[in-house]
Gaussian input, Z-matrix of N, CA and C with variables (Angstrom, degrees):
# hf/3-21g

backbone

0 1
 N
 C     1     B1
 C     2     B2     1     A1
 N     3     B3     2     A2     1     D1
 C     4     B4     3     A3     2     D2
 C     5     B5     4     A4     3     D3
 N     6     B6     5     A5     4     D4
 C     7     B7     6     A6     5     D5
 C     8     B8     7     A7     6     D6
 N     9     B9     8     A8     7     D7
 C    10    B10     9     A9     8     D8
 C    11    B11    10    A10     9     D9
 N    12    B12    11    A11    10    D10
 C    13    B13    12    A12    11    D11
 C    14    B14    13    A13    12    D12
 N    15    B15    14    A14    13    D13
 C    16    B16    15    A15    14    D14
 C    17    B17    16    A16    15    D15
 N    18    B18    17    A17    16    D16
 C    19    B19    18    A18    17    D17
 C    20    B20    19    A19    18    D18
 N    21    B21    20    A20    19    D19
 C    22    B22    21    A21    20    D20
 C    23    B23    22    A22    21    D21
 N    24    B24    23    A23    22    D22
 C    25    B25    24    A24    23    D23
 C    26    B26    25    A25    24    D24
 N    27    B27    26    A26    25    D25
 C    28    B28    27    A27    26    D26
 C    29    B29    28    A28    27    D27
 N    30    B30    29    A29    28    D28
 C    31    B31    30    A30    29    D29
 C    32    B32    31    A31    30    D30
 N    33    B33    32    A32    31    D31
 C    34    B34    33    A33    32    D32
 C    35    B35    34    A34    33    D33
 N    36    B36    35    A35    34    D34
 C    37    B37    36    A36    35    D35
 C    38    B38    37    A37    36    D36
 N    39    B39    38    A38    37    D37
 C    40    B40    39    A39    38    D38
 C    41    B41    40    A40    39    D39
 N    42    B42    41    A41    40    D40
 C    43    B43    42    A42    41    D41
 C    44    B44    43    A43    42    D42
 N    45    B45    44    A44    43    D43
 C    46    B46    45    A45    44    D44
 C    47    B47    46    A46    45    D45
 N    48    B48    47    A47    46    D46
 C    49    B49    48    A48    47    D47
 C    50    B50    49    A49    48    D48
 N    51    B51    50    A50    49    D49
 C    52    B52    51    A51    50    D50
 C    53    B53    52    A52    51    D51
 N    54    B54    53    A53    52    D52
 C    55    B55    54    A54    53    D53
 C    56    B56    55    A55    54    D54
 N    57    B57    56    A56    55    D55
 C    58    B58    57    A57    56    D56
 C    59    B59    58    A58    57    D57
 N    60    B60    59    A59    58    D58
 C    61    B61    60    A60    59    D59
 C    62    B62    61    A61    60    D60
 N    63    B63    62    A62    61    D61
 C    64    B64    63    A63    62    D62
 C    65    B65    64    A64    63    D63
 N    66    B66    65    A65    64    D64
 C    67    B67    66    A66    65    D65
 C    68    B68    67    A67    66    D66
 N    69    B69    68    A68    67    D67
 C    70    B70    69    A69    68    D68
 C    71    B71    70    A70    69    D69
 N    72    B72    71    A71    70    D70
 C    73    B73    72    A72    71    D71
 C    74    B74    73    A73    72    D72
 N    75    B75    74    A74    73    D73
 C    76    B76    75    A75    74    D74
 C    77    B77    76    A76    75    D75
 N    78    B78    77    A77    76    D76
 C    79    B79    78    A78    77    D77
 C    80    B80    79    A79    78    D78
 N    81    B81    80    A80    79    D79
 C    82    B82    81    A81    80    D80
 C    83    B83    82    A82    81    D81
 N    84    B84    83    A83    82    D82
 C    85    B85    84    A84    83    D83
 C    86    B86    85    A85    84    D84
 N    87    B87    86    A86    85    D85
 C    88    B88    87    A87    86    D86
 C    89    B89    88    A88    87    D87
 N    90    B90    89    A89    88    D88
 C    91    B91    90    A90    89    D89
 C    92    B92    91    A91    90    D90
 N    93    B93    92    A92    91    D91
 C    94    B94    93    A93    92    D92
 C    95    B95    94    A94    93    D93
 N    96    B96    95    A95    94    D94
 C    97    B97    96    A96    95    D95
 C    98    B98    97    A97    96    D96
 N    99    B99    98    A98    97    D97
 C   100   B100    99    A99    98    D98
 C   101   B101   100   A100    99    D99
 N   102   B102   101   A101   100   D100
 C   103   B103   102   A102   101   D101
 C   104   B104   103   A103   102   D102
 N   105   B105   104   A104   103   D103
 C   106   B106   105   A105   104   D104
 C   107   B107   106   A106   105   D105
 N   108   B108   107   A107   106   D106
 C   109   B109   108   A108   107   D107
 C   110   B110   109   A109   108   D108
 N   111   B111   110   A110   109   D109
 C   112   B112   111   A111   110   D110
 C   113   B113   112   A112   111   D111
 N   114   B114   113   A113   112   D112
 C   115   B115   114   A114   113   D113
 C   116   B116   115   A115   114   D114
 N   117   B117   116   A116   115   D115
 C   118   B118   117   A117   116   D116
 C   119   B119   118   A118   117   D117
 N   120   B120   119   A119   118   D118
 C   121   B121   120   A120   119   D119
 C   122   B122   121   A121   120   D120
 N   123   B123   122   A122   121   D121
 C   124   B124   123   A123   122   D122
 C   125   B125   124   A124   123   D123
 N   126   B126   125   A125   124   D124
 C   127   B127   126   A126   125   D125
 C   128   B128   127   A127   126   D126
 N   129   B129   128   A128   127   D127
 C   130   B130   129   A129   128   D128
 C   131   B131   130   A130   129   D129
 N   132   B132   131   A131   130   D130
 C   133   B133   132   A132   131   D131
 C   134   B134   133   A133   132   D132
 N   135   B135   134   A134   133   D133
 C   136   B136   135   A135   134   D134
 C   137   B137   136   A136   135   D135
 N   138   B138   137   A137   136   D136
 C   139   B139   138   A138   137   D137
 C   140   B140   139   A139   138   D138
 N   141   B141   140   A140   139   D139
 C   142   B142   141   A141   140   D140
 C   143   B143   142   A142   141   D141
 N   144   B144   143   A143   142   D142
 C   145   B145   144   A144   143   D143
 C   146   B146   145   A145   144   D144
 N   147   B147   146   A146   145   D145
 C   148   B148   147   A147   146   D146
 C   149   B149   148   A148   147   D147
 N   150   B150   149   A149   148   D148
 C   151   B151   150   A150   149   D149
 C   152   B152   151   A151   150   D150
 N   153   B153   152   A152   151   D151
 C   154   B154   153   A153   152   D152
 C   155   B155   154   A154   153   D153
 N   156   B156   155   A155   154   D154
 C   157   B157   156   A156   155   D155
 C   158   B158   157   A157   156   D156
 N   159   B159   158   A158   157   D157
 C   160   B160   159   A159   158   D158
 C   161   B161   160   A160   159   D159
 N   162   B162   161   A161   160   D160
 C   163   B163   162   A162   161   D161
 C   164   B164   163   A163   162   D162
 N   165   B165   164   A164   163   D163
 C   166   B166   165   A165   164   D164
 C   167   B167   166   A166   165   D165
 N   168   B168   167   A167   166   D166
 C   169   B169   168   A168   167   D167
 C   170   B170   169   A169   168   D168
 N   171   B171   170   A170   169   D169
 C   172   B172   171   A171   170   D170
 C   173   B173   172   A172   171   D171
 N   174   B174   173   A173   172   D172
 C   175   B175   174   A174   173   D173
 C   176   B176   175   A175   174   D174
 N   177   B177   176   A176   175   D175
 C   178   B178   177   A177   176   D176
 C   179   B179   178   A178   177   D177
 N   180   B180   179   A179   178   D178
 C   181   B181   180   A180   179   D179
 C   182   B182   181   A181   180   D180
 N   183   B183   182   A182   181   D181
 C   184   B184   183   A183   182   D182
 C   185   B185   184   A184   183   D183
 N   186   B186   185   A185   184   D184
 C   187   B187   186   A186   185   D185
 C   188   B188   187   A187   186   D186
 N   189   B189   188   A188   187   D187
 C   190   B190   189   A189   188   D188
 C   191   B191   190   A190   189   D189
 N   192   B192   191   A191   190   D190
 C   193   B193   192   A192   191   D191
 C   194   B194   193   A193   192   D192
 N   195   B195   194   A194   193   D193
 C   196   B196   195   A195   194   D194
 C   197   B197   196   A196   195   D195
 N   198   B198   197   A197   196   D196
 C   199   B199   198   A198   197   D197
 C   200   B200   199   A199   198   D198
 N   201   B201   200   A200   199   D199
 C   202   B202   201   A201   200   D200
 C   203   B203   202   A202   201   D201
 N   204   B204   203   A203   202   D202
 C   205   B205   204   A204   203   D203
 C   206   B206   205   A205   204   D204
 N   207   B207   206   A206   205   D205
 C   208   B208   207   A207   206   D206
 C   209   B209   208   A208   207   D207
 N   210   B210   209   A209   208   D208
 C   211   B211   210   A210   209   D209
 C   212   B212   211   A211   210   D210
 N   213   B213   212   A212   211   D211
 C   214   B214   213   A213   212   D212
 C   215   B215   214   A214   213   D213
 N   216   B216   215   A215   214   D214
 C   217   B217   216   A216   215   D215
 C   218   B218   217   A217   216   D216
 N   219   B219   218   A218   217   D217
 C   220   B220   219   A219   218   D218
 C   221   B221   220   A220   219   D219
 N   222   B222   221   A221   220   D220
 C   223   B223   222   A222   221   D221
 C   224   B224   223   A223   222   D222
 N   225   B225   224   A224   223   D223
 C   226   B226   225   A225   224   D224
 C   227   B227   226   A226   225   D225
 N   228   B228   227   A227   226   D226
 C   229   B229   228   A228   227   D227
 C   230   B230   229   A229   228   D228
 N   231   B231   230   A230   229   D229
 C   232   B232   231   A231   230   D230
 C   233   B233   232   A232   231   D231
 N   234   B234   233   A233   232   D232
 C   235   B235   234   A234   233   D233
 C   236   B236   235   A235   234   D234
 N   237   B237   236   A236   235   D235
 C   238   B238   237   A237   236   D236
 C   239   B239   238   A238   237   D237
 N   240   B240   239   A239   238   D238
 C   241   B241   240   A240   239   D239
 C   242   B242   241   A241   240   D240

   B1=1.4420
   B2=1.5279
   B3=1.3223
   B4=1.4588
   B5=1.5185
   B6=1.3183
   B7=1.4630
   B8=1.5207
   B9=1.3262
   B10=1.4613
   B11=1.5310
   B12=1.3382
   B13=1.4610
   B14=1.5322
   B15=1.3283
   B16=1.4631
   B17=1.5364
   B18=1.3312
   B19=1.4570
   B20=1.5303
   B21=1.3446
   B22=1.4590
   B23=1.5156
   B24=1.3568
   B25=1.4580
   B26=1.5247
   B27=1.3189
   B28=1.4623
   B29=1.5276
   B30=1.3371
   B31=1.4626
   B32=1.5301
   B33=1.3325
   B34=1.4603
   B35=1.5206
   B36=1.3036
   B37=1.4636
   B38=1.5245
   B39=1.3057
   B40=1.4669
   B41=1.5327
   B42=1.3305
   B43=1.4621
   B44=1.5295
   B45=1.3461
   B46=1.4645
   B47=1.5247
   B48=1.3161
   B49=1.4696
   B50=1.5310
   B51=1.3123
   B52=1.4699
   B53=1.5252
   B54=1.3352
   B55=1.4706
   B56=1.5252
   B57=1.3299
   B58=1.4625
   B59=1.5227
   B60=1.3069
   B61=1.4619
   B62=1.5320
   B63=1.3140
   B64=1.4662
   B65=1.5248
   B66=1.3340
   B67=1.4591
   B68=1.5233
   B69=1.3149
   B70=1.4644
   B71=1.5289
   B72=1.3263
   B73=1.4566
   B74=1.5189
   B75=1.3419
   B76=1.4608
   B77=1.5298
   B78=1.3298
   B79=1.4625
   B80=1.5142
   B81=1.3197
   B82=1.4666
   B83=1.5255
   B84=1.3244
   B85=1.4597
   B86=1.5266
   B87=1.3196
   B88=1.4633
   B89=1.5240
   B90=1.3365
   B91=1.4649
   B92=1.5206
   B93=1.3207
   B94=1.4586
   B95=1.5308
   B96=1.3465
   B97=1.4659
   B98=1.5304
   B99=1.3143
   B100=1.4591
   B101=1.5185
   B102=1.3101
   B103=1.4616
   B104=1.5246
   B105=1.3099
   B106=1.4639
   B107=1.5298
   B108=1.3186
   B109=1.4605
   B110=1.5150
   B111=1.3064
   B112=1.4597
   B113=1.5190
   B114=1.3146
   B115=1.4606
   B116=1.5241
   B117=1.3289
   B118=1.4605
   B119=1.5197
   B120=1.3315
   B121=1.4683
   B122=1.5200
   B123=1.3392
   B124=1.4582
   B125=1.5219
   B126=1.3172
   B127=1.4595
   B128=1.5318
   B129=1.3158
   B130=1.4606
   B131=1.5220
   B132=1.3117
   B133=1.4572
   B134=1.5204
   B135=1.3259
   B136=1.4571
   B137=1.5250
   B138=1.3105
   B139=1.4522
   B140=1.5189
   B141=1.3508
   B142=1.4687
   B143=1.5246
   B144=1.3197
   B145=1.4575
   B146=1.5194
   B147=1.3265
   B148=1.4563
   B149=1.5266
   B150=1.3131
   B151=1.4560
   B152=1.5190
   B153=1.3276
   B154=1.4556
   B155=1.5186
   B156=1.3232
   B157=1.4679
   B158=1.5201
   B159=1.3248
   B160=1.4614
   B161=1.5239
   B162=1.3459
   B163=1.4582
   B164=1.5249
   B165=1.3317
   B166=1.4554
   B167=1.5176
   B168=1.3258
   B169=1.4674
   B170=1.5189
   B171=1.3285
   B172=1.4592
   B173=1.5237
   B174=1.3190
   B175=1.4597
   B176=1.5207
   B177=1.3061
   B178=1.4630
   B179=1.5192
   B180=1.3197
   B181=1.4625
   B182=1.5188
   B183=1.3243
   B184=1.4597
   B185=1.5211
   B186=1.3115
   B187=1.4614
   B188=1.5232
   B189=1.3274
   B190=1.4599
   B191=1.5258
   B192=1.3142
   B193=1.4606
   B194=1.5263
   B195=1.3256
   B196=1.4588
   B197=1.5303
   B198=1.3373
   B199=1.4695
   B200=1.5208
   B201=1.3142
   B202=1.4724
   B203=1.5200
   B204=1.3309
   B205=1.4687
   B206=1.5280
   B207=1.3298
   B208=1.4564
   B209=1.5254
   B210=1.3361
   B211=1.4600
   B212=1.5264
   B213=1.3289
   B214=1.4641
   B215=1.5251
   B216=1.3386
   B217=1.4600
   B218=1.5220
   B219=1.3379
   B220=1.4594
   B221=1.5211
   B222=1.3298
   B223=1.4551
   B224=1.5157
   B225=1.3216
   B226=1.4529
   B227=1.5248
   B228=1.3187
   B229=1.4664
   B230=1.5200
   B231=1.3366
   B232=1.4503
   B233=1.5164
   B234=1.3229
   B235=1.4583
   B236=1.5226
   B237=1.3179
   B238=1.4572
   B239=1.5218
   B240=1.3100
   B241=1.4659
   B242=1.4920
   A1=107.61
   A2=117.74
   A3=120.86
   A4=114.35
   A5=118.28
   A6=120.32
   A7=113.04
   A8=116.97
   A9=121.52
   A10=108.77
   A11=116.25
   A12=119.39
   A13=110.72
   A14=116.67
   A15=121.04
   A16=113.03
   A17=117.37
   A18=121.19
   A19=112.68
   A20=116.39
   A21=120.61
   A22=114.18
   A23=116.94
   A24=121.67
   A25=109.66
   A26=115.83
   A27=121.08
   A28=107.84
   A29=116.85
   A30=119.55
   A31=112.18
   A32=116.02
   A33=122.38
   A34=113.49
   A35=117.92
   A36=121.09
   A37=111.23
   A38=118.18
   A39=121.50
   A40=110.98
   A41=117.15
   A42=120.05
   A43=110.00
   A44=115.46
   A45=119.87
   A46=111.51
   A47=117.52
   A48=119.75
   A49=109.62
   A50=117.54
   A51=121.55
   A52=111.06
   A53=117.29
   A54=121.17
   A55=109.99
   A56=117.65
   A57=121.11
   A58=111.39
   A59=117.10
   A60=121.41
   A61=110.54
   A62=117.07
   A63=121.48
   A64=111.55
   A65=116.65
   A66=120.36
   A67=111.27
   A68=117.19
   A69=121.11
   A70=110.08
   A71=117.04
   A72=121.40
   A73=113.09
   A74=116.64
   A75=121.23
   A76=111.66
   A77=116.19
   A78=120.14
   A79=114.63
   A80=117.90
   A81=121.11
   A82=109.81
   A83=116.71
   A84=122.07
   A85=108.26
   A86=116.67
   A87=120.96
   A88=112.66
   A89=117.19
   A90=120.00
   A91=111.79
   A92=117.70
   A93=120.65
   A94=109.67
   A95=116.76
   A96=119.67
   A97=112.32
   A98=114.91
   A99=122.36
   A100=109.55
   A101=116.10
   A102=121.86
   A103=105.76
   A104=115.67
   A105=119.48
   A106=109.63
   A107=115.01
   A108=121.97
   A109=108.17
   A110=115.82
   A111=120.52
   A112=107.72
   A113=115.47
   A114=122.74
   A115=108.05
   A116=116.29
   A117=121.55
   A118=108.78
   A119=116.95
   A120=120.54
   A121=112.09
   A122=116.05
   A123=122.66
   A124=107.42
   A125=119.10
   A126=119.66
   A127=111.71
   A128=114.91
   A129=120.96
   A130=105.83
   A131=116.27
   A132=121.56
   A133=111.01
   A134=115.07
   A135=120.86
   A136=108.32
   A137=116.42
   A138=121.55
   A139=114.04
   A140=118.17
   A141=120.09
   A142=109.59
   A143=116.09
   A144=120.31
   A145=107.02
   A146=115.94
   A147=121.68
   A148=109.72
   A149=115.23
   A150=121.74
   A151=107.92
   A152=115.44
   A153=120.65
   A154=108.93
   A155=116.93
   A156=122.81
   A157=106.50
   A158=116.24
   A159=121.27
   A160=110.87
   A161=115.61
   A162=122.34
   A163=107.55
   A164=116.34
   A165=120.60
   A166=109.31
   A167=116.00
   A168=119.88
   A169=111.12
   A170=116.28
   A171=120.80
   A172=112.56
   A173=117.04
   A174=121.12
   A175=111.72
   A176=116.37
   A177=121.48
   A178=108.99
   A179=115.14
   A180=122.02
   A181=107.15
   A182=116.79
   A183=122.02
   A184=110.04
   A185=115.67
   A186=122.01
   A187=108.01
   A188=116.33
   A189=121.15
   A190=108.44
   A191=116.26
   A192=123.19
   A193=106.61
   A194=117.29
   A195=121.99
   A196=109.88
   A197=116.30
   A198=122.25
   A199=107.90
   A200=116.30
   A201=121.95
   A202=112.09
   A203=116.18
   A204=123.40
   A205=113.62
   A206=117.67
   A207=122.73
   A208=108.21
   A209=116.89
   A210=120.64
   A211=106.98
   A212=115.19
   A213=120.81
   A214=112.26
   A215=116.59
   A216=121.32
   A217=108.35
   A218=115.46
   A219=121.01
   A220=107.90
   A221=115.65
   A222=121.98
   A223=108.63
   A224=116.45
   A225=122.28
   A226=107.66
   A227=116.09
   A228=121.44
   A229=108.77
   A230=116.07
   A231=119.79
   A232=110.62
   A233=115.08
   A234=122.46
   A235=108.76
   A236=117.40
   A237=120.83
   A238=108.38
   A239=116.82
   A240=120.25
   A241=110.90
   D1=112.60
   D2=-174.12
   D3=-95.92
   D4=-7.16
   D5=-179.53
   D6=-88.31
   D7=0.37
   D8=-177.23
   D9=-129.92
   D10=136.44
   D11=179.17
   D12=-84.76
   D13=-176.67
   D14=-175.67
   D15=-66.43
   D16=-18.12
   D17=178.02
   D18=-91.27
   D19=-0.46
   D20=179.88
   D21=85.51
   D22=13.38
   D23=178.68
   D24=-96.27
   D25=146.68
   D26=176.11
   D27=-63.90
   D28=135.04
   D29=-177.10
   D30=-88.50
   D31=172.08
   D32=-175.10
   D33=-57.75
   D34=-38.51
   D35=-177.33
   D36=-60.33
   D37=-36.33
   D38=179.77
   D39=-66.99
   D40=-38.61
   D41=176.48
   D42=-61.37
   D43=-49.71
   D44=-176.40
   D45=-66.37
   D46=-33.15
   D47=176.07
   D48=-61.46
   D49=-43.72
   D50=179.03
   D51=-64.37
   D52=-40.50
   D53=178.75
   D54=-62.97
   D55=-48.76
   D56=-179.89
   D57=-61.37
   D58=-41.63
   D59=179.20
   D60=-62.97
   D61=-43.02
   D62=179.15
   D63=-65.88
   D64=-41.71
   D65=179.20
   D66=-62.79
   D67=-43.81
   D68=179.61
   D69=-63.39
   D70=-40.21
   D71=178.65
   D72=-68.35
   D73=-23.06
   D74=-179.98
   D75=-89.36
   D76=2.85
   D77=178.01
   D78=81.98
   D79=15.59
   D80=178.25
   D81=-75.79
   D82=142.24
   D83=177.79
   D84=-83.16
   D85=105.77
   D86=-176.74
   D87=-78.65
   D88=-3.75
   D89=178.32
   D90=-84.82
   D91=-19.01
   D92=-179.47
   D93=-88.31
   D94=159.92
   D95=-177.40
   D96=-64.80
   D97=136.58
   D98=178.94
   D99=-130.45
   D100=152.59
   D101=168.87
   D102=-111.00
   D103=128.26
   D104=-177.33
   D105=-131.21
   D106=133.18
   D107=176.49
   D108=-124.28
   D109=145.17
   D110=177.12
   D111=-132.04
   D112=117.72
   D113=-179.03
   D114=-101.02
   D115=110.11
   D116=178.57
   D117=-85.91
   D118=123.59
   D119=-178.86
   D120=-107.69
   D121=-41.46
   D122=178.63
   D123=-146.32
   D124=147.44
   D125=178.76
   D126=-67.19
   D127=146.67
   D128=170.11
   D129=-96.72
   D130=123.29
   D131=-178.24
   D132=-92.30
   D133=151.54
   D134=175.93
   D135=-55.28
   D136=130.32
   D137=179.70
   D138=97.07
   D139=-14.42
   D140=175.82
   D141=-63.14
   D142=138.38
   D143=171.99
   D144=-87.84
   D145=117.19
   D146=-174.11
   D147=-110.85
   D148=133.12
   D149=172.96
   D150=-111.64
   D151=144.44
   D152=176.07
   D153=-101.99
   D154=125.64
   D155=174.97
   D156=-105.39
   D157=115.72
   D158=-173.39
   D159=-111.74
   D160=136.71
   D161=177.88
   D162=-137.68
   D163=135.88
   D164=177.41
   D165=-133.55
   D166=137.29
   D167=175.78
   D168=-111.55
   D169=16.25
   D170=-179.51
   D171=98.33
   D172=-41.38
   D173=179.42
   D174=-104.68
   D175=-36.14
   D176=-176.81
   D177=-117.90
   D178=138.55
   D179=179.89
   D180=-120.11
   D181=118.94
   D182=-176.46
   D183=-114.66
   D184=135.14
   D185=178.81
   D186=-128.07
   D187=123.89
   D188=175.05
   D189=-103.78
   D190=133.90
   D191=175.40
   D192=-95.31
   D193=112.89
   D194=-173.24
   D195=-118.32
   D196=129.27
   D197=175.87
   D198=-136.57
   D199=130.24
   D200=-179.21
   D201=52.83
   D202=42.68
   D203=178.91
   D204=63.30
   D205=19.62
   D206=177.80
   D207=-117.97
   D208=129.33
   D209=175.70
   D210=-75.61
   D211=112.98
   D212=-176.84
   D213=-87.71
   D214=-32.83
   D215=-179.99
   D216=-159.79
   D217=156.99
   D218=177.46
   D219=-135.06
   D220=130.34
   D221=176.59
   D222=-110.15
   D223=138.92
   D224=176.24
   D225=-127.90
   D226=122.98
   D227=-178.52
   D228=-124.37
   D229=132.99
   D230=176.60
   D231=-135.69
   D232=148.85
   D233=-179.99
   D234=-74.01
   D235=135.94
   D236=173.73
   D237=-95.03
   D238=145.88
   D239=-179.22
   D240=-107.99

């Protein structure tokens, strides 16, 4: 199982996979330059049910990873010009 580290926490690649999937579904052009930040607040453990809360203001796309009503991480992606 490659999406979980030795401590049973979801690893970075799984977060970024979810961000890329959400961006593609939102119609963002993934071929153009982007700036992406991911703020880890609490670990996501194997077996957690995670919901993605997505907000876009046209320039910035924010995704919150929420499990058990706790924001575990927040990603912010913006188009570079």
